[in-house]
C-alpha positions in Angstrom: 4.2 9.2 13.5 6.8 9.6 10.9 7.6 6.2 8.7 10.3 6.1 6.1 10.2 4.1 3.0 12.7 1.8 4.0 10.4 0.8 7.3 7.6 0.4 5.1 9.5 -2.1 2.4 10.9 -4.0 5.2 7.1 -4.4 6.7 6.2 -5.7 2.9 8.9 -8.0 3.5 6.6 -10.2 5.6 4.1 -10.8 2.4 6.5 -10.6 -0.6 7.2 -14.5 -0.3 3.4 -15.0 -0.7 3.1 -12.9 -3.9 6.2 -14.2 -5.4 4.9 -17.6 -5.0 2.7 -17.4 -7.4 4.9 -15.3 -9.6 4.0 -12.0 -8.8 6.4 -9.0 -7.7 5.6 -6.1 -5.1 7.3 -2.8 -5.2 7.0 0.2 -3.0 7.1 3.1 -5.4 6.1 6.2 -2.7 4.6 7.0 0.4 2.3 10.3 -0.2 1.7 12.4 2.7 0.4 15.3 0.2 -3.4 13.8 0.1 -6.0 16.1 -1.6 -9.2 16.7 -0.3 -11.0 14.4 -2.4 -8.7 11.6 -1.0 -8.8 12.7 2.3 -12.8 12.5 2.4 -12.7 9.1 0.6 -10.8 7.8 3.5 -12.4 9.4 6.3 -9.2 11.6 7.3 -10.0 14.7 9.5 -8.8 18.4 9.1 -4.9 18.4 10.5 -4.8 14.7 11.0 -1.7 13.0 9.7 -2.5 10.1 6.6 -0.7 9.0 3.9 -1.5 6.7 1.2 1.4 3.9 0.1 1.5 3.7 -3.7 2.6 0.2 -5.1 3.5 -1.5 -8.6 2.2 -5.1 -9.0 4.4 -6.8 -11.8 4.8 -10.1 -13.3 2.0 -12.6 -13.0 0.3 -9.8 -10.7 -0.3 -7.7 -14.1 -2.7 -10.5 -15.8 -4.0 -11.8 -12.4 -7.7 -11.3 -11.9 -7.2 -11.6 -8.0 -4.6 -8.5 -7.8 -7.0 -6.2 -6.6 -8.1 -8.5 -3.9 -4.2 -9.3 -3.2 -4.1 -5.3 -2.8 -7.0 -4.6 -0.4 -7.0 -7.9 1.9 -3.3 -8.6 1.5 -0.9 -5.2 1.3 -3.7 -2.6 2.3 -4.1 -4.8 5.4 -1.0 -5.4 6.5 0.5 -1.8 6.1 -2.9 -0.2 7.7 -2.2 -2.5 11.0 1.5 -2.0 11.1 1.5 1.7 9.9 -2.0 3.7 11.3 -0.7 6.9 9.6 -0.8 4.5 6.0 -5.1 5.0 5.4 -4.7 3.2 2.1 -2.7 1.7 -0.6 -2.8 2.4 -4.5 -1.7 0.7 -7.3 0.1 2.5 -9.9 1.7 1.5 -13.3 
């Protein structure tokens, strides 16, 4: 399944209002399909299986929020992996 930045950004629009309500900002930086062996093993991706990592940047109030890791995993990652099965995880970049 090929996905585009536009499709993922549109999907993130569903959860952006919740992040912005707390003074945060969510930016999709990249969708990385070129996963190294360690990342593939961590997420349980088999050889030959297509998989991607979404890279996001949290800014605003999210930068200093103790709950940002929880927001990343339980909010953003859960949403994207349900919407796009090819996305196996989300990584926060600076």
